[in-house]
C-alpha positions as a LaTeX table, in Angstrom:
\begin{tabular}{lrrr}
\hline
Residue & $x$ (\AA) & $y$ (\AA) & $z$ (\AA) \\
\hline
Met1 & 46.97 & 21.05 & $-53.98$ \\
Thr2 & 44.43 & 18.40 & $-53.07$ \\
Pro3 & 42.38 & 16.56 & $-55.68$ \\
Pro4 & 38.84 & 17.94 & $-56.24$ \\
Gly5 & 36.25 & 16.36 & $-53.96$ \\
Thr6 & 38.74 & 15.52 & $-51.22$ \\
Pro7 & 38.94 & 17.35 & $-47.90$ \\
Val8 & 40.62 & 20.75 & $-47.80$ \\
Val9 & 41.80 & 20.01 & $-44.23$ \\
Val10 & 41.85 & 16.75 & $-42.24$ \\
Leu11 & 42.35 & 17.03 & $-38.49$ \\
Val12 & 43.84 & 14.20 & $-36.44$ \\
Gly13 & 44.87 & 14.01 & $-32.81$ \\
Pro14 & 44.03 & 12.49 & $-29.45$ \\
Pro15 & 40.86 & 12.96 & $-27.43$ \\
Gly16 & 40.80 & 16.50 & $-26.09$ \\
Ala17 & 42.90 & 18.02 & $-28.89$ \\
Gly18 & 39.97 & 20.17 & $-30.02$ \\
Lys19 & 39.38 & 18.56 & $-33.41$ \\
Ser20 & 35.63 & 19.21 & $-33.39$ \\
Thr21 & 35.89 & 22.80 & $-32.16$ \\
Ile22 & 38.78 & 23.69 & $-34.48$ \\
Gly23 & 37.21 & 21.83 & $-37.40$ \\
Ala24 & 33.95 & 23.76 & $-37.18$ \\
Leu25 & 35.86 & 27.06 & $-36.85$ \\
Leu26 & 38.08 & 26.23 & $-39.84$ \\
Ala27 & 35.06 & 25.32 & $-41.96$ \\
Glu28 & 33.49 & 28.67 & $-41.15$ \\
Arg29 & 36.70 & 30.55 & $-41.94$ \\
Leu30 & 37.18 & 28.66 & $-45.19$ \\
Gly31 & 33.54 & 28.98 & $-46.23$ \\
Thr32 & 33.10 & 25.22 & $-46.53$ \\
Gly33 & 31.37 & 22.32 & $-44.78$ \\
Tyr34 & 32.49 & 20.46 & $-41.69$ \\
Arg35 & 32.26 & 16.71 & $-41.11$ \\
Asp36 & 33.25 & 14.55 & $-38.13$ \\
Thr37 & 33.67 & 10.82 & $-38.71$ \\
Asp38 & 32.67 & 10.03 & $-35.11$ \\
Ala39 & 29.31 & 11.71 & $-35.79$ \\
Asp40 & 29.03 & 9.70 & $-39.03$ \\
Ile41 & 29.62 & 6.46 & $-37.10$ \\
Glu42 & 27.01 & 7.33 & $-34.48$ \\
Arg43 & 24.47 & 8.22 & $-37.17$ \\
Thr44 & 25.12 & 4.98 & $-39.08$ \\
Ala45 & 25.06 & 2.78 & $-35.96$ \\
Gly46 & 22.11 & 4.60 & $-34.44$ \\
Lys47 & 23.82 & 4.88 & $-31.07$ \\
Pro48 & 26.68 & 6.66 & $-29.30$ \\
Ile49 & 30.23 & 5.37 & $-29.66$ \\
Pro50 & 30.49 & 4.19 & $-26.02$ \\
Glu51 & 27.46 & 1.95 & $-26.63$ \\
Ile52 & 29.05 & 0.52 & $-29.79$ \\
Phe53 & 32.13 & $-0.39$ & $-27.72$ \\
Ile54 & 29.97 & $-2.02$ & $-25.03$ \\
Asp55 & 27.51 & $-3.80$ & $-27.35$ \\
Glu56 & 29.73 & $-4.87$ & $-30.26$ \\
Gly57 & 33.30 & $-4.32$ & $-29.05$ \\
Glu58 & 36.25 & $-2.26$ & $-30.23$ \\
Pro59 & 37.03 & $-4.34$ & $-33.37$ \\
His60 & 33.50 & $-3.70$ & $-34.69$ \\
Phe61 & 33.83 & $-0.01$ & $-33.90$ \\
Arg62 & 37.21 & 0.17 & $-35.69$ \\
Glu63 & 35.67 & $-1.40$ & $-38.80$ \\
Leu64 & 32.86 & 1.18 & $-38.74$ \\
Glu65 & 35.49 & 3.87 & $-38.28$ \\
Arg66 & 37.61 & 2.63 & $-41.21$ \\
Arg67 & 34.54 & 2.71 & $-43.48$ \\
Ala68 & 33.45 & 6.13 & $-42.23$ \\
Val69 & 36.87 & 7.64 & $-42.88$ \\
Ala70 & 37.08 & 6.12 & $-46.37$ \\
Ala71 & 33.62 & 7.47 & $-47.25$ \\
Ala72 & 34.33 & 10.93 & $-45.84$ \\
Val73 & 37.68 & 11.25 & $-47.62$ \\
Ala74 & 36.04 & 10.26 & $-50.90$ \\
Glu75 & 32.94 & 12.45 & $-50.52$ \\
His76 & 33.68 & 15.50 & $-48.39$ \\
Pro77 & 35.47 & 18.50 & $-49.95$ \\
Gly78 & 35.48 & 20.55 & $-46.72$ \\
Val79 & 37.06 & 20.22 & $-43.29$ \\
Leu80 & 37.14 & 16.71 & $-41.84$ \\
Ser81 & 37.87 & 15.60 & $-38.27$ \\
Leu82 & 38.82 & 11.99 & $-37.57$ \\
Gly83 & 38.36 & 10.10 & $-34.33$ \\
Gly84 & 41.47 & 9.84 & $-32.19$ \\
Gly85 & 42.17 & 6.19 & $-33.04$ \\
Ala86 & 41.46 & 6.32 & $-36.78$ \\
Val87 & 45.19 & 6.49 & $-37.60$ \\
Met88 & 45.73 & 3.07 & $-36.04$ \\
Asp89 & 44.40 & 1.46 & $-39.22$ \\
Pro90 & 47.08 & 1.04 & $-41.93$ \\
Asp91 & 44.51 & 1.42 & $-44.72$ \\
Thr92 & 43.37 & 4.72 & $-43.24$ \\
Arg93 & 46.95 & 5.96 & $-43.00$ \\
Ala94 & 47.49 & 5.02 & $-46.66$ \\
Leu95 & 44.29 & 6.87 & $-47.59$ \\
Leu96 & 45.53 & 10.01 & $-45.84$ \\
Arg97 & 48.86 & 10.15 & $-47.70$ \\
Gly98 & 49.10 & 13.29 & $-49.77$ \\
Leu99 & 46.10 & 14.94 & $-48.10$ \\
Pro100 & 46.33 & 18.18 & $-46.06$ \\
Val101 & 46.39 & 16.45 & $-42.68$ \\
Val102 & 47.10 & 18.45 & $-39.53$ \\
Phe103 & 47.98 & 16.79 & $-36.23$ \\
Leu104 & 46.56 & 18.89 & $-33.37$ \\
Asp105 & 49.06 & 18.21 & $-30.64$ \\
Val106 & 47.85 & 18.70 & $-27.07$ \\
Glu107 & 49.46 & 18.22 & $-23.67$ \\
Leu108 & 47.89 & 15.86 & $-21.14$ \\
Ala109 & 46.78 & 18.62 & $-18.74$ \\
Asp110 & 44.92 & 20.45 & $-21.50$ \\
Ala111 & 43.36 & 17.25 & $-22.84$ \\
Val112 & 42.13 & 16.21 & $-19.41$ \\
His113 & 40.66 & 19.67 & $-18.86$ \\
Arg114 & 38.89 & 19.59 & $-22.24$ \\
Val115 & 37.72 & 15.99 & $-22.18$ \\
Gly116 & 36.91 & 15.84 & $-18.48$ \\
Leu117 & 37.49 & 12.76 & $-16.43$ \\
Asp118 & 33.84 & 11.73 & $-16.51$ \\
Ala119 & 33.28 & 12.09 & $-20.25$ \\
Pro120 & 31.96 & 8.97 & $-22.00$ \\
Arg121 & 35.14 & 7.95 & $-23.81$ \\
Pro122 & 35.46 & 4.17 & $-23.77$ \\
Leu123 & 39.23 & 3.97 & $-24.07$ \\
Leu124 & 39.71 & 6.44 & $-21.22$ \\
Ala125 & 37.21 & 4.91 & $-18.79$ \\
Val126 & 39.74 & 3.44 & $-16.33$ \\
Asn127 & 42.60 & 5.64 & $-15.09$ \\
Pro128 & 42.13 & 8.24 & $-17.85$ \\
Arg129 & 45.43 & 10.09 & $-17.35$ \\
Lys130 & 47.53 & 6.93 & $-17.53$ \\
Arg131 & 45.49 & 5.57 & $-20.42$ \\
Trp132 & 45.73 & 8.86 & $-22.35$ \\
Arg133 & 49.54 & 8.77 & $-21.99$ \\
Glu134 & 49.61 & 5.17 & $-23.25$ \\
Leu135 & 47.39 & 6.03 & $-26.22$ \\
Met136 & 49.64 & 8.96 & $-27.10$ \\
Glu137 & 52.79 & 6.83 & $-26.91$ \\
Ala138 & 51.24 & 4.42 & $-29.40$ \\
Arg139 & 49.58 & 7.01 & $-31.63$ \\
Arg140 & 51.98 & 9.99 & $-31.74$ \\
Pro141 & 54.24 & 8.36 & $-34.37$ \\
Leu142 & 51.15 & 7.59 & $-36.48$ \\
Tyr143 & 49.75 & 11.12 & $-36.15$ \\
Thr144 & 53.07 & 12.56 & $-37.27$ \\
Glu145 & 53.38 & 9.98 & $-40.07$ \\
Val146 & 50.15 & 11.13 & $-41.72$ \\
Ala147 & 50.46 & 14.85 & $-40.93$ \\
Arg148 & 51.59 & 17.48 & $-43.37$ \\
Ala149 & 51.76 & 19.87 & $-40.39$ \\
Val150 & 51.76 & 19.64 & $-36.59$ \\
Val151 & 50.03 & 22.43 & $-34.70$ \\
Gly152 & 50.39 & 22.67 & $-30.94$ \\
Thr153 & 47.28 & 23.75 & $-29.08$ \\
Gly154 & 48.87 & 24.59 & $-25.72$ \\
Gly155 & 48.24 & 28.14 & $-24.52$ \\
Arg156 & 46.19 & 28.99 & $-27.62$ \\
Thr157 & 42.54 & 29.85 & $-28.07$ \\
Pro158 & 40.55 & 27.91 & $-30.67$ \\
Ala159 & 40.77 & 30.97 & $-32.95$ \\
Gln160 & 44.56 & 31.02 & $-32.63$ \\
Val161 & 44.80 & 27.29 & $-33.35$ \\
Ala162 & 42.58 & 27.72 & $-36.42$ \\
Asp163 & 44.84 & 30.56 & $-37.62$ \\
Ala164 & 47.90 & 28.35 & $-37.08$ \\
Val165 & 46.31 & 25.55 & $-39.14$ \\
Leu166 & 45.48 & 27.94 & $-41.98$ \\
Glu167 & 49.03 & 29.30 & $-41.90$ \\
Ala168 & 50.61 & 25.83 & $-41.75$ \\
Leu169 & 48.67 & 24.72 & $-44.82$ \\
Gln170 & 48.93 & 28.12 & $-46.52$ \\
Leu171 & 45.16 & 28.35 & $-46.91$ \\
Pro172 & 43.38 & 31.67 & $-47.43$ \\
Arg173 & 40.45 & 32.64 & $-45.26$ \\
Ala174 & 37.09 & 32.97 & $-47.01$ \\
His175 & 35.50 & 34.52 & $-43.93$ \\
Thr176 & 36.78 & 36.21 & $-40.82$ \\
Pro177 & 34.30 & 35.76 & $-37.98$ \\
Asp178 & 34.09 & 38.30 & $-35.19$ \\
Ile179 & 35.80 & 36.07 & $-32.64$ \\
Pro180 & 38.22 & 37.59 & $-30.15$ \\
Gln181 & 41.79 & 36.46 & $-30.55$ \\
\hline
\end{tabular}
């Protein structure tokens, strides 16, 4: 059981894993709120993440991300999605210990299809397939370190992935939307 006031589910995974889509669906099914730390960062900075990378650099973005995750974990009792690189920070990983974290595992082909090769993702701007593989090699051990459960997304609809997350964490549904399986 998670402490009161902390997220009921925390989703981690690489770009293209479906964290935003699955997070919103889980929040609906659990009858709770949804929060995305990337959206929090953009709101705080007043500009999109790619512009933060260009204007202030990745270290500045990572500091904003660390703060956004810490605030969200402390304040948000619903479903929380973290940016793909949030787990790189050791303080963030420590903060996630003991929380109901789910690593949404996705294969490269699915991620590329979902993200698109022209999407504004700063770390995937040059040779996105190669860069995605490199990011996953570095991050996969960290995703699995913080995760209570790993849910593969391959060959599944968002509804099926959401069901798998609920089952993995043994969470009851508060609401069953009329979404085809």
